[in-house]
C-alpha positions as CSV (number, residue, x, y, z in Angstrom):
1,X,0.0,0.0,0.0
2,X,1.4,3.3,-1.0
3,X,1.7,6.0,1.7
4,X,2.9,9.6,1.5
5,X,3.1,11.3,4.8
6,X,3.7,15.0,5.0
7,X,5.2,16.7,8.1
8,X,6.8,20.0,9.1
9,X,3.8,22.4,8.7
10,X,2.8,24.8,11.4
11,X,2.4,28.5,12.3
12,X,5.1,30.9,11.2
13,X,5.4,34.6,11.1
14,X,5.8,36.5,7.8
15,X,9.3,36.3,6.6
16,X,10.0,33.1,8.4
17,X,10.9,29.7,7.1
18,X,9.6,26.1,7.3
19,X,10.8,22.8,5.9
20,X,8.2,20.3,4.8
21,X,9.0,16.6,4.5
22,X,7.1,13.9,2.7
23,X,8.0,10.3,3.6
24,X,7.0,7.7,1.0
25,X,6.5,4.0,1.4
26,X,5.0,1.2,-0.7
27,X,6.4,2.4,-4.0
28,X,9.7,2.4,-5.8
29,X,10.4,6.0,-4.8
30,X,13.4,6.6,-7.0
31,X,11.3,6.1,-10.2
32,X,8.7,8.7,-9.3
33,X,8.7,12.4,-10.1
34,X,7.6,14.2,-6.9
35,X,5.6,17.3,-6.6
36,X,4.3,19.6,-3.9
37,X,0.9,21.2,-4.3
38,X,-1.0,23.5,-2.1
39,X,-4.6,24.5,-1.6
40,X,-5.7,27.6,0.2
41,X,-9.3,28.0,1.6
42,X,-11.7,28.7,-1.2
43,X,-9.1,28.2,-3.9
44,X,-8.2,25.4,-6.3
45,X,-5.2,23.2,-5.6
46,X,-2.1,24.6,-7.3
47,X,1.3,23.1,-8.2
48,X,4.1,24.5,-6.1
49,X,7.2,22.6,-7.3
50,X,8.3,19.5,-9.1
51,X,11.5,17.4,-8.9
52,X,12.4,14.7,-11.4
53,X,13.0,11.1,-10.3
54,X,16.8,11.4,-10.1
55,X,16.6,14.9,-8.8
56,X,18.3,16.4,-11.8
57,X,15.7,18.9,-12.6
58,X,13.3,21.1,-10.6
59,X,10.5,23.4,-11.6
60,X,8.6,26.0,-9.6
61,X,5.5,28.1,-9.9
62,X,6.4,31.7,-10.6
63,X,5.3,33.0,-7.2
64,X,7.5,30.5,-5.4
65,X,10.6,30.6,-7.5
66,X,13.5,32.0,-5.5
67,X,11.8,31.4,-2.1
68,X,11.1,27.7,-2.2
69,X,13.4,24.8,-2.9
70,X,12.4,21.3,-3.6
71,X,14.8,18.4,-3.0
72,X,14.8,14.7,-2.5
73,X,16.8,12.0,-0.8
74,X,16.1,8.7,-2.6
75,X,18.0,6.7,0.0
76,X,15.4,7.9,2.6
77,X,12.4,7.9,0.3
78,X,11.7,11.5,1.2
79,X,11.1,14.7,-0.6
80,X,11.5,18.1,1.0
81,X,10.2,21.6,0.5
82,X,12.3,24.4,2.0
83,X,10.2,27.5,2.2
84,X,11.8,30.9,3.0
85,X,10.5,34.4,3.1
86,X,7.0,33.2,3.8
87,X,4.1,35.4,3.1
88,X,0.5,35.3,4.4
89,X,-0.6,34.3,1.0
90,X,1.4,31.1,1.3
91,X,-1.1,29.9,3.9
92,X,-2.5,26.6,2.7
93,X,-2.6,22.9,3.1
94,X,0.5,21.5,1.3
95,X,0.3,18.1,-0.3
96,X,2.9,15.7,-1.6
97,X,2.3,13.9,-4.9
98,X,4.1,11.0,-6.5
99,X,3.7,10.5,-10.2
100,X,4.9,7.8,-12.6
101,X,3.2,7.8,-16.0
102,X,-0.5,7.5,-15.3
103,X,0.1,6.4,-11.7
104,X,-0.3,9.1,-9.1
105,X,-0.5,9.1,-5.3
106,X,-1.3,11.8,-2.8
107,X,-0.6,12.5,0.8
108,X,-3.1,13.9,3.3
109,X,-1.4,17.2,3.5
110,X,0.1,19.4,6.2
111,X,-1.2,22.9,7.2
112,X,1.0,25.9,6.8
113,X,-0.2,29.1,8.3
114,X,1.7,32.4,7.9
115,X,0.5,35.0,10.3
116,X,1.7,37.5,12.8
């Protein structure tokens, strides 16, 4: 059974940082491209960042580029999202996604709240 478990969310002040983790099990992690999505209240889920299976390429949504960094450790079956210079508009539930061809798996999400 595939499981993706996000952690590291919480309450942070504007300008602060958080590091999210997503631990994967039940799949051949190194073959999957990994993505982070987020969904704010009343809004559609949006793609935050993508990292290829070997970690050789990363892509970011325009509003996150330069502030967020996605990385992965295939030995630990874990993908990370380092978030710096956080803004109130970054408040959302952040979801981990694993994709290989037509196969896709989701975690349950972790709440990130940016507020003073």
